[in-house]
N, C-alpha and C positions, 0 to 999 in steps of 0.2 A: 434836558436839564440834568439829568443825572450825572448807582454802576448805577501769507502763510506758506522733485527730482524729475525733472523732465529728462527724456532720453535714456531711461534705464534699460539695460539689456533685456532681451526677451526671456533669457533664462532666469534672470532675477524676478521678473514679473510672474513667470510661471511658478517659481518657488513660493512667492508671496501668495499667489492665488491658492496654492495648495494649503496654505496656512490659515485660510479664512475660518475654517471650522475647528481647527486645533492649532495651537501655537507651540511648536517644539523647535528648538534650535539644535544645532549640531552637538553642542556640548551639554545638553540636558535632555534626558529621557523623561517621559511622563511619569509622575508619581501617582500611584493609585491611592490606596487607603493609608499608606504609611505616613507618619507624621513628618512635617517639614521642620527642619532645623532653622528656626527663625534667627537664632544668634549668628548663623553663618551669613546673614544678609547685612550685618551691621556695617560692612565696608561701603554699602550704598549710602550711608549717612555722611560719608566723606564727600562734601559737596563738590570739590574739584579734584578728588582722588583719581589717579590714572585709571585704576581698574573700574571704578564706578562710571567715569565718563566714557570708557570704552564700551561698557554695556549700554549706556544711554545712546551713544552714536549708532550702535547696531540696531537698537529698537527704533530710533528715529528713521534710519534708512529703510527698515522693513515697513514701518507704518506709512511713511510718506510715499513709498512706492505704491502702496495700495490706494491711498487717498488722492494724491496729486495726479495719478494717472487715470482717475475716474473722469469721464468726459465732461462732467458738470463742474469740476473743481475750478478750472480757469475762469469760467463765466461767473461763478460765485465770487471768486477772488476779485475779478474786475469790478463787479457790482459793489462789493463791500468797500473796495478802495475808492471808488468814485464817490460813495457816500461819505467816507471818512475824510476825503481831501477836497470835497466840493467847496468852491468859493462862496456858495450860497449858505454855508453853515452860519449859525449865529455866533458872532464873536463876543461871547460872554465876558464880562469884566467886572472890575471893582472901581468905585468912584473915590477919588482923593483930590481935594482942592480944585474941583471943576474939571478934572481930567479923568478919562476912562482908561484904565490899564487892562491889557489883554495879553494872554499867551496864545500864540497861533502856530499851528502846524499845517503844512500842505505838501504837495509833491516836490515843490522847490525848496522847502524848508522842513526836512524830515525831523530834525531835532527841535526846531521851533524858533520863533521870534518872540521876545518880550517887547511890547510896544505900547504906545498911548496915542490918544487923540482927545480933543476937547469934547466936553459933554454935548455942546451944541452941534459939533460936526458929527459926532457919533449918532445923533438922531437923524442924520441925513442918509440918503440911499448909498452914497459912496464916500465914506469918511477917509480923510487923509491921515495915514498912520505915521508916527515918528518911531523908528526902530531904536530901542534902548539897548538891546542885546541880541545878537545873532548866535544862537547856541551851536549851530552847525559850524560856523566860522571859528568859534572858540574851541570846539572839540578838535577841529583840524589843526589849528595853530598850536594847541597844547598836546596833540597826539593822545587825546583822552576820550573815553567812551562816555561823555557827559550826557546825562538826562536831567532836564530842568525839573526841580521839585518845589519851586516856590520862592517868594521873596517877601521880606518884611522890612518896612521903611519907618523911620523915626518920625512920629508926629511932633508938631503940626505941619512942618515944611514938607515932609515925605520925600526928601531927596537923598538922605543918607540911608542906604539900604543894605540888608544882609541877604545875599544870594545863596540858595541851597542847590548844590549840584551833586547828583548821584552817579556812581559808577555802574552803568548798565541798568539802572532802575531800582536798585536796592533801596530799602528804607533808610539805611545809613547814608549820611550826606556830609560833604565838605561845605563849610559855611565861610563865605568870603565877602568882605565889605566892597560895596559897589556904589559909586556916586552917580546920580543922574542930575546933579545940580545944573550942569550946563546942557544936558540933554543931547539927543541925537548921537552923532559920531563922536562927540566929546565925552559921552558917558563911558565909564570904565572902572576897573578895579582901582582901589585906593592904595597908593604906594605906602607900605608899612601899616596898612589898615588891619582890621580884625581878620583873622584867618584861623578857623577852627578845624582841626584835622577830622578825617572821616569818622563818624560815630552816629549813633541815634541820638543826636543832640536836640535840645530844646532851649529857646532863648527868648529874651525880650530886651528891647532897648530901654535903658534906664535914663541915660542922658546921651548926648552926642559922643561922649568919651567914656561911657561905662555900659557894660552889658551884665545882665543876670543870666547865667548859663548853667544848665545841667548837661554833663557830657561824660565821656570816658576819660576822666582826669588821669593822665599818666599813660593812657593807652594800653594798660595791662589788665583791664577788666576789674581791678580791685574796687572801683567805685560804681560797678554795675550790679543790678539786682539779679536774682536767679532767673528773671525773665529777660535779662539782657538790656534793660533800660537803666539810665543813671539814677542815683539816689542822693547825690551831693550837688547842691547849688552854690555857685561862687559868683562873686563880682569880679569881672575882668575889666581892667581899665586900659585905655588906649596906650599902646607901647609896652604893656606888661607881658612878660613871658607867661605861658599857661601855668607854670608851677608857682608863680608868684601871686596868682589870683587869691582873693580873700574869701574864705568859706563863710556863708551866711546861713546855711541850713543843711542838715544831714538827716536823711531818713534811715532806713534799715535795709540790709541786703534781702530780707524776706519780703519787702514791699514789691509791688509791681513796678513802681517808678515814682520819681519826684521831679516836678517841672515848675519853672518860674511862671508867674502869671502877672497880668496887670489889669486893673479896672480903671475905666475912664468915664467921667460924667459928661453931660452935654456941653459943659463950659470948657472942656479940654483938660481939666485937672485929673491927674493920674495917681493911683496907688499901686504898690507893688507887693508881691507875696509869692506863695508857692502853693501848689496842690500836691498832696502826698497820697498817692493811691495805695492803700494797704492791700486791697484786692482789686479785681477788675471793676467791681461795682460799688466799692466802699472807699471813700476818700475823705481826708481832712483838708480844710482850706485855711490858710493863714495869711494875714496882712502884716507887713513889717511896719513897726513904729519908727520914730526918728532915730532910735538907738539900735535898729536892726533886730529888735525883739519880735519874734513871731507871735502875733496875737491871733488865736483861733476864731474863725467865723462860727457863730453859734447856730449851726444848722446840722441836721442829721447826717450820718455817714453815707446814706443813700439819697443824696440830694446834689444838685448841680447849680452853681451861680450862673445866671444868664445875662447879667449886665446891670448897669445903673440907669435909672430914668426917674426924673422928678424926685430926686433925693431918696429913691427907693432901690434897694438891692433886690432884684428879681431872682427867684429860686424855683426850680422845678423839683418836685418830690418824687422819689422812686420807692418810698416807704411811708406808711402812716406816721404821723407826728403829732404829739400832744405836748407842746411846750407848756411849762408850769403855769397854771391859771389862765390859759388862753384857749381852751377848747380843743377840738380834734380837727386835724387836717389829714387829707387822704392821699395815698399814693396816686400820682397822676395830676395833682393840683399844681397850679402856678400860684405862688405866694410872694409876698414882699414885706420888707420892713425898712424903717427909716435908717438911711446910711449915716446921716449926721448924728442921729441918736445913738447908734452903735459906736461910732468913733468917739463920742463924748464919754460914754460910760463903760464901753468895752464889754457890754452884755447885750442880751436880746431885747430889743424894744417890742412894741405890740406888732404882732404878725397880721397881715391883711390877706384875705383871699382875693386873688385876681381872676382866676378861672378854675372851674371844676368840671371835668368831663362827665357826660352821661355814660351809661353802661356800654354804648356802642361807639363812643368817642375816645379820642386820644390826642394828647398834645404832641405834635410832631416837630416843633421847632419854634424858636423865639428870635426875633430881630429887633434891634432898637434904633430908631432914627432920632433926629433932633426933636421931633414933635410928638412921636407916639411909639407904642410898642406893637409890633406886628407878630401875631401868633398863628402858626399853621395848626389847624385842627382837622383831624380826620374824623369822618362820620360814616360808619360802615365802610371804611377803607377809601372813600372819596375825600379829597382834601380841599379845604377852603382857607382863606386868610381873613383874620379878624384884626381890627385896629383898636387898641386900648389907649385911652388917655385918662389923666388924673386931674381933677379939679376939686378944690375944697375938701381934699382928703378922700374923695370918692372916685372909684373907677367907673368909666363908661366905655361901652364897646359898640362897634358897628362893623358890618361885613364889608370888606373891600370888594368892589364890583369886578369879579372875574368869572369866566365860564364855570358852570357847575359840572358835577359828575365825572371829574377827572382828578388830576393832581395840580392844584394851584399852590404856589409857594413863594417864599421869600428867597431870592437868589443872592442879593447883596443888600445889606443895610448897615449903616454906621451912625452912631450918635453924633458924629462930626458933620453929617450931611443931612440935608432936607429931602434929597431925592434917593429913592431906593429902586432896585430892580426886582421885579416880580416875574413869575413865569407860570405857564399853564401847559399841560400836555395830557393826552389820553391815549389809549391803545390805538385809536384810529385818528387822533388829532395831533398833528405835528407840533413840536415845541414852539411856543409863542413867547416873546419877550416884551415886557411892559415896563414903562417908567411909572413910578408912583410918587406923587407930590404929597409929602406928609403934612404939609400945611393946609392944603385945600382938599386933600383926599382924592384928587383927580387921578385917574388911570389912563394912560395913553399907550396904545400898541405901537411898538417900534419895529419889530421884525417877526417873521414867522418862517420856520423851516419850509422848504418845498415839500410837497407830498412825494415821498420816495416810492410810494406805491398807491394805486387807485383804491381808496377806502370804500368806494360805493358798493362793491359786492359783499362787504363783510358786516358783521354785527358783533356786539359785545354783550354777553350775558353774565350775570352774577348768580351763582348757585350756592347751595350749602350742602356739605357732606356731613354725615354723622359719624364721629370718631368712635373708637372702641368703648370709651367711657361715657358716651352719650353727648359729648360736646359738639356743638354745631360749628363747622369750620367753613368759612366762605372761600370761594375761589372764582376767578374770572375765566371765561372762555371766549376767545376771539376766533371766529370761524366764518366761512362763507354762509350767506343766507340760505343757499339752496342745497346744502349738503344733505345727504341721506343719513338718517339715523339707523344705520345697518351694521355698526361696529367696524366698518372698513376704512375709517378716516385715520390717516397718520396724525398722531397728536403728541405734542411735546409739553411736558409739565415741568415748570420751573419752580424751585423752592429754595428757601434759605433757612428760616426757623431758628434764629439764635440772636443773642446779644441785643435784644430789643430793637432790631433793625426791621423796619416796616417795608413791605413790598406793595407800593401803591401804583396806580395806573401810570404807564409810561409809554412813550412813542419810540419805536425802534424801526428805522428804515431797513436795517439789516434783517431783522425778523420778518418784516413785510416782504422784502424782495426774495430772500433766500428760503423762506418757509411758507408763509401764507400763500404767495403766488405759485408755489409748487404744489398746492393742494393741502397744505398742512393746517392743523388746528393748534393754536397756542393757548396754553393754560398757565395761569399764575395762582399758586396755592398759598393762601394766607394762614399758614399753620402757626400753632403755638411756638413759643420761643422768640417770635418777632414782637414788634411793638404796635401792631395794628389796633389793638384795644387796650393799650397802656401797659404799665408795669406788671399787672396781674397776668396778662396774656403771655408775657415773657417769663415770669417767674414760675409759671405752671410747669415749665419744662426744664428746670435747673437740676443739675447733678443726677441723683438717683431717680428723679421723676422724668428723665429725659425721654423715656420710651413713648410718652404721649406725643412728642413732636413727630416721631416716625409713624405712629399710629394715625396721626392726622393726615400725613402725606399719603399713606396707604389708602385711607378712607376717600381722599379726593380721587386717586387713581381708580379705585373700585367704583366710585360713583360715576365716573366717565364711562366705565364699562356697562354699568347698570342702565345708564341713559342711552346706551348704544351710540355714544359719540365716537367711541373707539373700542379697541379690544387689546388684550395683552400682546398679540402679534404685531399690532400697529402702534403700541404705546411706548414712548420714550421719556426720559427724565434728564434734567440738567441742573447742575448747581456747582458753586465754587466756594472755596475756603471752608467755612462752616457748612455751607451747602454742599461742598465736596464730601464732607463726612456724611451728610444726609444721603448722598448718592451711594457711598460705600455701604451704608446700612441697607438701603433699598436693594442693592446688589446681593448682599448676603442673606437678608431676611425674606425678600420676596422676588427671587429671580424669575418666578413664574409669571409675574405681573408686568414685566417690562421686556421689550426686545432690544432696547438701546439705552445706554446710560453714558452721558458725558460728565465725567468726573474731573472738575477743574481745580487746580492748586489745592488739593484736599488734605485734611487731616484723616489718617486712616489707622495709624498705630496708636491706639488710645491708652496703652500701658506705658509708652515711652514719650508721649507727646510733650509732657511737662519738662523733659530733659533736652528738647530740641528748640533752639532759637527762642522765640517769644512765647513758647508753649506754657511755661509756668504761669504766665499772666492770665491764662484762661481757666485756671482751676476753679474759680468761682462759678464758672459756667458749666464745666463738665465734671468736676470732682477731682480729687487727689488720688492718683494711683498708689500712693504710699499709705493711704488710709484703708484699712481692711474692707470695711463695708462698701466704700466707694470703688475700690479696685474690683471687688466681686461683681458689682454692677457693670463696670466698664468692660470686664471680661465677656459679659453677655452680648455687648453691642460692638466692640472693637472690630471693624471690618477685617483688618489684617489677621486677626486671630480667629475669625469665624468663617473662613473659607473652608468648605467641605469638599474633599476630593471626590466624594460619592455623588455630589449634586451636579445638575446641569445648569450652567449659567449662560446668560446672553453675552455676546461680545461687548465688553466695556471699552470705552475710550478714555484714557487718562491724558490730562494736560497739566504740565507744571513748568517751572522755570528754574534754571540753575542759579539765577540771581535773586530768587525769592528768599529774602532774609527775615521773613515773618513766619510763613508756614514752610517748614523744611521740605525740600524736594524729595528727601528720603522716604516720606510717607508714600508717595505715588510709586517711587522706584521699588520699594520693598514689596508692596502689594502686587505690582506687576510681576516681580520676580517669582513670587509664590505661584501665581497663575501660570507663569512660564514653566515652572518645575512640575506643576500638576497637569500640564498639557491643556490648559483652558484657554479659550480664545480671548484675545485682548489686542487693542492698539494703544500705542504710547507715543507721545510727542513732548519733548522737553526743549523749550526755547532757551538758548544760552543766556539771552538778556531778558529784560522785561519786568523783573521784580514780582511783586504779588499779583499784578495785573496780567502777568505772563506775556506782556507786550510793551516794548519800550518806545515804539513809534507807530504811526498809522499803518505802515506796510505790514508790520508784525501783527497788529490788531486785525487787519483785513485777512491776513493768512490764517490766523487763529479762527476767525469766523468761518472762512471758507472750508477749513478742515472739519470743523464741527458739523456744518450743515451738509457737507458731502457725506460724512459718516452717517448722519441721521437719514439722509435720502437713501443711502444704500440699505440701511436696516429697516426703515419704516415704510418707505415708498416701494423699493424693490423687493423688500422682504428677505434680504440675505441674512 
């Protein structure tokens, strides 16, 4: 449900082998105690600079020679690719007008097919799919490196669509109008239709002939925020030039971004407006009246509208709220108020409490169907689905019948449809897809992934570690039932710890085949910074309080050692993006605790992160390097600035992507360069394509996984 050089000359292999313990290239001698000139590395921030890419290619060649020539690599790659391209994968999709729409990639369609089938046929074992777009054929015809990034179609007919295409997987997309009115081979781009140049655009259909768009108006960046997102929303009419579009809302350059939005009730009536993100976690929401006046929604800055149901605007709270004369609502609550009442008077009607979590619970998502509201609720990190209905002004709830003790969730729901897609998975339970009838409440299993590995020899345990400040931190351990608790088991700890993102139980055939079956133990750390226990669990680690996130991860790792599940020589860690920062901190703060670290698409230079790509948008999470107190704290944890030439470090493996336009590849490049200059061991691989996922297609994803687990096997199984 949810988140790779053969035939290298013997001389090159010998040279690489000699670099396993120390990484020194011909043009850089090891630096001992003397300070590294980090300003000299700024050229590595030039994403496609000739000098920077020459360094990247040399590191790729060196590292791939080590990993791809390991005898396990090819088997790992073949297994990962077989999983990624299997025809037995579940074709997840969305429902519109009795049709199921799906995007599908396999060995024959590397870039993918956008396709559809009837809901009735989809329920069968072998649905007949109608291809609407072949991205491989399009890329070949246009000589472009297109990666499919999604599609948005105009309700209710859902045949006039806006297709998002990315160059190599970047977040920035080109938006082009695509009609599926005639379907099949007759589907295609609309001559003279909407065509928005590449940018980090956001849009919504207003009518067939008008869009609300926020984009890089003019292409010169003047209408982009410091974070690189647009802050001006305009109405673009069919046939209009971009510079003739009518401005309807303007935010500020200091905002994170401004995006158009639409709200729709179960009758199909729509309202339009904008969301203005002043910071990453604080936003103002507005609805346009008939004169395009922006009327603010009367909700707190840390709150998120979740949709309309039964004349109720549903809102999740990320902060406590005491609306005048209405009592107290708590961070983590799901609340609602009369939509017609608000539209009539333009102020806040009576607020209703829909759901309040207990101390161990958290709201993980909301979906709205024609007949009910579906709420994902985690309880001590296991997730269930509850159905809420409203009658006579009162809310009633019941649990949807799905398996327990894993991650049950809403995969697709629309207030235009009575049918929703639900899913379930666990560490040892393959993904299962269900249909849910919101009228009857009936749940029917449609499909289940094949078991990519035999789960019988394994068990899942949930433990708690005690963090430095006494906080109990849960974590899951997936292991063979018969392992000896002698500290000799290779164990991989995964963590994220940021942005209120929860790490709930999930099935991974790749982890099963490439790690568990090789004798490895897999651990998921539910550290603070995530959303496993609601907003408070996340907010405990913001800005200058962030060390608790890292203390939590250290506590989990130390608890594994205490329980003799593993030991520092056998212990590895993995994380990406914000989790890549976590890995960088583990590398610099506790190099004695790990023998392997996979650092994926990371943030590492925390004194310049706000100047790189989308970095400025994350200051609400990490702090502002231009504020003295926050900079002083960031100096203590920034991995790039805390490498000590006098320390011994494990060999770390960096992964990033040239096409990542969210987290700058310069982070990984610069830190690896410092290690190179200090003569410290590291491996580095930068995929030219891939965007923030570091993989633009299934072959690249399989290669990435094979490289990661080859590295982990070398370090934790072989003990290199």
